[in-house]
N, C-alpha and C positions, 0 to 999 in steps of 0.2 A: 404468554409473551406477545403473541400476535394480537389478542384482544386488547391488551394494554396499549400496544403501539397504535392500534386503530382508534382507541378512545382518545389518546393524546393528540393524534393527528386531527381528529374532528374538533377537539377543543382548541387546538392551535389555530386552525383556520378561522374560528370564530373570534379570536382575539384581535386580529388585525395588527398592523404595525410590525415593527421589528422587535426581536428579543433584546434583552439588556446587553448581551454580548455583542450583538450586531450593532446596536446604537453606540456602544463604547468604541468599537472598532471603526465605525464610520467617523466618529469624532476624531479619532487618532489619525485617520487617513487625511482628514481635512487639514491637519497641521503639519503633515510630512511634506518636505520638499524633495521630490525625487532627484537623485544624483546620477550623473553619467548616462543621461538618456540616450546620447548618441553612441555610447559604447558600454551599455549596461551589462553587468555580469549575467551570465545565462545559467539558469537553474532548471534541471530536469527533475520533476517530482514523480517518483515511481510509487504506485500504490495499487490497491485492488478495490473494485466495486465503487469507484469514485462517485458515480452519480446516484448511489443508493443512500439509504438512511442508516446512520449508525455512528458510534463514537469515533472510529478511525476516520470515516469519511468526513465527519464534521471537523476534526482536527486538520485533515488535509486541506479542506476548502478554506478554513480559517488561515492556514499558513500561506496558501496561494494568494489570498486576498491581501495579506500583510506584505508579502514579498513584492507583489505588483505595486502596491502603494509606496513601497520604499525604493522603487525605481529599477527593480530587477526584471529581466525577461524570464518568463516561466512557461514551460510546457509540461503537460501531465501525460504520463504513460500508465495506462490502466491495465494491469495484468489480468489475464483470465483467472477466474475464481470458481468456476463451475464446470462440472463434467459435461454439461450440455452447451458450453460456450459457443456462440454462433460464429465467432471469428477464428475458431481453432480447427485443426485437423483432428477428427474424431475416429477412433478405432471402429466404431459401429456404423460409421457413415462413409463408405468408400468414395462417394462424390466429393466429400470434403478433402480427401487426400490430394485432389487436383488443385487445391487452392494455391494461387501463385504467391500470395503474400499473407503474413500473419498480422500485419499492421493495418488497422482500419480507422479512418478519421471519424470522430463522433460528429454527426450532423447537427447536434444541438450546442456544441461548444468547439470553436476552432482551435482551442488550446489542447484539447483532449484527443489522444490517440489510443485506441483499444489495441492491446497486444495479445493475440491468441497464442496457443501452445500446440506442440505436436503431441498426439495421443493424450489429449487433455483429460481423459477419464482417469489417468494415473496422476494423482496429485503431485508427487515429486517432480514430474516433468513440467509442471506449470512454473517452477522456480528456476529452471535451467536457462542459461543465456540463449538468445536467438541472434543469429548473425545480423539480421535486419535491425533489431533493437540495439545491438552493440554499436552499429554504425551510427545510428541516430544519437545515442548517448555521448558519443565521442565529440559531438558538436558543442557540448556544454562545458561550463567551467566546473560545475559540481553537480553531483546526483544526490538528491534528498529522498530517502525512502521513508514513507510513513506507513506503518503496518501494525497489525495486532500482534504478530509474531515475526521472528527475524528472517525466515527463509527467503522472502522476496529480494533480499540483498543479492543473492546469487544470480538473479536474472540481470543484474546491473553490472557485474564485475567485468564483463567483456568490453564495456565502454572505456575502460582504462582511465577513469576519472575519479577524483576523491569522492568517497561515499559517506554520507552521514545518515544514520538510521535513527528514527524515532520509533520506539517499540513499547508495547504495554505488557506482554506476557509471552508464554511459550504455548505451542499447540497442545502439549500434554496437560498443562494446567487448564487451558481454556476448554478442553474437551473432557476433562475428568468426569463431569456429571453424566456424560453420554455413555460411560462404560459400565453402568450398573448391570446391563445385560451383556454377557461375554461369550455366549455360546451360539448366537445366531450368526448366519453367514455375513450379514451386513456389519455386525459388531466386530467379527474377526477381520473383515476387510478394513474397517475404519481403524482398528487397532494396529494392523500392519502398516497402513499408510502413515499413521501417526508416529510409529517407531522410526520409519525411514526419514520422515520430515524432521524429527527431533535430532537425528544425527546431522542432517543438513543445517539445522539451526546453529549448532556449535561452530560449524565451518563459516557460516554467514556472519556470525558475531565477530569472528576473528578477522574476516576479510573487510569489515567496515572500518573506515578510518576514524570514526567517532560514533559513539552510541549515546543517545538520549533516552533514559528510561523514566517511567512515570511512577514508580513505587520502590520501596526499600527491598522488597523481595526480589524484584528483577535486578536491582543494583547488585545485590549479593550474588545472584546467579551469573551475571556477566563478569564480575570479578573472579568467580570461581573457575572460569575458563581462560584466565590470563589475559583478558582484554582490559587494558589500563586506561584507554581513552574513553571513559564513560562518565556521564554526568546525570544526576537525578534532576529531571526538569519536567514537572507536571505541565500539561497543556496550559498555555496562557502566561 
């Protein structure tokens, strides 16, 4: 996968210009007349690894660009996604326990705030609400979560604002290929974390005010847990 990504990245740099999707979106933005500039609806977009490469990140950036072009105010809250996240309090780093804030502004984009977690090595804790984040989200009219799986919704519930989730799959489905080895310590750890997060996902789907799914399989799963406000809406 890494070799394929590197090969694509090298090819892409050599092409120059924008992709077809980018050209189309730029054309759309040129025809949009932003409304309510003085009192624009405010959208908080919650996601993970916003500045990295991937399908979720591409969908999030596409959505941000479209919302800005339509006259909305948008800020991005980028949740910790790694056990070595530098903005988090880490169990193995006592110095990090003294961190006064888990919110760190991204120096490369004024709209992006990175959101660390307590005991970030424990994956379920990355999805819990943080008081600082909840205070920030309360400033917005709506919270839009864009994620591979549903659990990040839980980080946003403390903001007490309507939440829309765009989601592709669940952690169990996404990680199934990794569970071919089941007896190593790392496999047992990953399996345990996945089971806990899977339980959290069901709660997250029920806490979202509306869910946008990208495929029929996920549509059926969301219906199975009695969430009725769900629409199948592939990106774009």
